[in-house]
Every structure is written in structure tokens, then in C-alpha cells.
C-alpha positions as a Python dict, from the first residue, in 0.01 Angstrom:
ca = {
    (1, 'M'): (0, 0, 0),
    (2, 'T'): (-320, -66, 192),
    (3, 'G'): (-212, -413, 294),
    (4, 'S'): (117, -356, 475),
    (5, 'R'): (217, -136, 762),
    (6, 'S'): (441, 155, 675),
    (7, 'S'): (738, 250, 883),
    (8, 'P'): (680, 504, 1160),
    (9, 'Q'): (653, 863, 1043),
    (10, 'V'): (928, 1097, 1156),
    (11, 'R'): (897, 1472, 1194),
    (12, 'P'): (1176, 1699, 1064),
    (13, 'D'): (1307, 1738, 1420),
    (14, 'G'): (1352, 1359, 1440),
    (15, 'A'): (1058, 1287, 1671),
    (16, 'Q'): (863, 976, 1582),
    (17, 'L'): (490, 1018, 1516),
    (18, 'G'): (397, 650, 1522),
    (19, 'A'): (316, 392, 1261),
    (20, 'V'): (71, 470, 984),
    (21, 'P'): (-252, 280, 1052),
    (22, 'L'): (-370, 16, 807),
    (23, 'L'): (-704, 64, 635),
    (24, 'A'): (-849, -223, 840),
    (25, 'E'): (-742, -47, 1161),
    (26, 'V'): (-904, 279, 1047),
    (27, 'L'): (-1228, 92, 976),
    (28, 'V'): (-1230, -37, 1334),
    (29, 'D'): (-1123, 294, 1487),
    (30, 'P'): (-1219, 594, 1267),
    (31, 'A'): (-1034, 829, 1504),
    (32, 'L'): (-714, 701, 1340),
    (33, 'V'): (-801, 906, 1030),
    (34, 'K'): (-626, 1199, 1197),
    (35, 'R'): (-294, 1012, 1168),
    (36, 'L'): (-318, 967, 791),
    (37, 'S'): (-132, 1185, 546),
    (38, 'P'): (-361, 1353, 292),
    (39, 'G'): (-223, 1129, 16),
    (40, 'L'): (-287, 811, 210),
    (41, 'A'): (-636, 933, 304),
    (42, 'V'): (-711, 978, -66),
    (43, 'E'): (-575, 630, -141),
    (44, 'Y'): (-791, 474, 132),
    (45, 'R'): (-1098, 664, 10),
    (46, 'R'): (-1040, 540, -346),
    (47, 'A'): (-998, 183, -221),
    (48, 'L'): (-1325, 206, -29),
    (49, 'R'): (-1512, 352, -326),
    (50, 'R'): (-1375, 81, -552),
    (51, 'L'): (-1477, -187, -299),
    (52, 'D'): (-1826, -36, -277),
    (53, 'I'): (-1864, -46, -655),
    (54, 'D'): (-1723, -402, -671),
    (55, 'L'): (-1969, -517, -405),
    (56, 'E'): (-2261, -352, -585),
    (57, 'A'): (-2158, -518, -912),
    (58, 'H'): (-2121, -855, -742),
    (59, 'I'): (-2464, -827, -581),
    (60, 'A'): (-2622, -718, -909),
    (61, 'A'): (-2456, -1002, -1102),
    (62, 'S'): (-2545, -1260, -835),
    (63, 'T'): (-2907, -1163, -785),
    (64, 'G'): (-2993, -1027, -1127),
    (65, 'R'): (-3088, -693, -977),
    (66, 'A'): (-2915, -418, -789),
    (67, 'E'): (-2994, -437, -418),
    (68, 'T'): (-2824, -122, -314),
    (69, 'I'): (-2806, 40, 25),
    (70, 'H'): (-2769, 372, -153),
    (71, 'E'): (-3058, 606, -193),
    (72, 'P'): (-3213, 606, -543),
    (73, 'V'): (-3087, 963, -584),
    (74, 'E'): (-2730, 843, -512),
    (75, 'A'): (-2752, 570, -778),
    (76, 'D'): (-2882, 822, -1032),
    (77, 'R'): (-2634, 1100, -963),
    (78, 'A'): (-2399, 1232, -1230),
    (79, 'V'): (-2036, 1127, -1214),
    (80, 'R'): (-1757, 1327, -1378),
    (81, 'L'): (-1468, 1177, -1574),
    (82, 'D'): (-1223, 1155, -1283),
    (83, 'E'): (-1461, 964, -1058),
    (84, 'A'): (-1584, 744, -1344),
    (85, 'A'): (-1225, 654, -1431),
    (86, 'T'): (-1161, 553, -1069),
    (87, 'I'): (-1481, 349, -1052),
    (88, 'L'): (-1404, 171, -1379),
    (89, 'G'): (-1034, 125, -1309),
    (90, 'M'): (-940, 312, -1627),
    (91, 'E'): (-709, 595, -1711),
    (92, 'R'): (-891, 924, -1751),
    (93, 'R'): (-727, 967, -2093),
    (94, 'T'): (-890, 645, -2213),
    (95, 'L'): (-1230, 750, -2086),
    (96, 'E'): (-1199, 1093, -2252),
    (97, 'R'): (-1219, 929, -2596),
    (98, 'K'): (-1560, 1000, -2742),
    (99, 'S'): (-1603, 643, -2867),
    (100, 'K'): (-1533, 511, -2515),
    (101, 'W'): (-1754, 745, -2312),
    (102, 'Q'): (-2042, 712, -2556),
    (103, 'R'): (-2024, 331, -2539),
    (104, 'L'): (-2044, 354, -2159),
    (105, 'G'): (-2351, 579, -2168),
    (106, 'G'): (-2168, 906, -2111),
    (107, 'Y'): (-2320, 1235, -2210),
    (108, 'K'): (-2223, 1602, -2222),
    (109, 'D'): (-2386, 1832, -1968),
    (110, 'L'): (-2490, 2189, -2045),
    (111, 'D'): (-2133, 2309, -1986),
    (112, 'G'): (-1994, 2053, -2230),
    (113, 'R'): (-1841, 1828, -1962),
    (114, 'V'): (-1864, 1452, -2006),
    (115, 'K'): (-2063, 1283, -1730),
    (116, 'F'): (-2208, 942, -1653),
    (117, 'R'): (-2498, 819, -1446),
    (118, 'L'): (-2359, 619, -1155),
    (119, 'A'): (-2628, 354, -1210),
    (120, 'D'): (-2505, 307, -1570),
    (121, 'L'): (-2146, 254, -1451),
    (122, 'R'): (-2263, -1, -1194),
    (123, 'R'): (-2463, -190, -1457),
    (124, 'Y'): (-2159, -193, -1687),
    (125, 'L'): (-1940, -335, -1409),
    (126, 'A'): (-2200, -598, -1325),
    (127, 'R'): (-2221, -709, -1689),
    (128, 'R'): (-1842, -714, -1722),
    (129, 'R'): (-1802, -926, -1408),
    (130, 'S'): (-2074, -1171, -1507),
    (131, 'M'): (-1896, -1235, -1838),
    (132, 'G'): (-1556, -1301, -1695),
}
């Protein structure tokens, strides 16, 4: 959906609101964010997060070390199941399996929620990309 232009949006009264901007157009002109539906904004945000993770993994695999623009605190932050599933390109249900989250370095926090260190997920992606 991020690669092709949608048809113009139409209000219930029939007035045209204009074409939905492509992600590339929003990157050039962030003011276009105001024209995005909430669902499309979420989709674009997910695409950008996924690209960020893919770039980090590529850099780590290419250089043998992570050269991140993120602050060390960002790389070490805890990630919940939903975000980890998006980063890894997995279904949440798959990641909820104890055998899966333990293999990926997941842990339970004090409230019993499964979490991951973002740095661990990035290392996993880098290893996976370097193998295939």
C-alpha cells in the first residue's frame, strides 16, 4: 500500500479531499501527515520502524558491529510483544510461545509481561540476514 497512490478521498457530502500522499511524499513534506488517515499513519510508521531495523541489521552484518545513530539507552530499552513482533516480522501469537520468546532472549518483567531488549532483537536480525 505504501508504493502506489490511492484514489482521492471523498467526504460523506461528496466533496473531494485530495489524493492520499505516498510515504515518499510525506518524507519530503512532513506537513502532509495531516492528510493521512489514522490507519495509514500507523502503516507508514510500521514501515519506517521496519526499515530502521533492517538498516541497523544490514549495517551490523556488513561492519561486524552495530553503528547505530540511536542513543545507547534506546538500543537497550525494553520492547513488548507487539513491537517485537512488528520488528521481527512475526505474528504475535508465534512470539507468545515460551520456546520462541526464550530463544530470542525474551524475559518476563515484574508484572509477568514478556519483553525483549531492542539490542537483542537487532542482533538476532543481523545474524539472520548474514546467514541468508
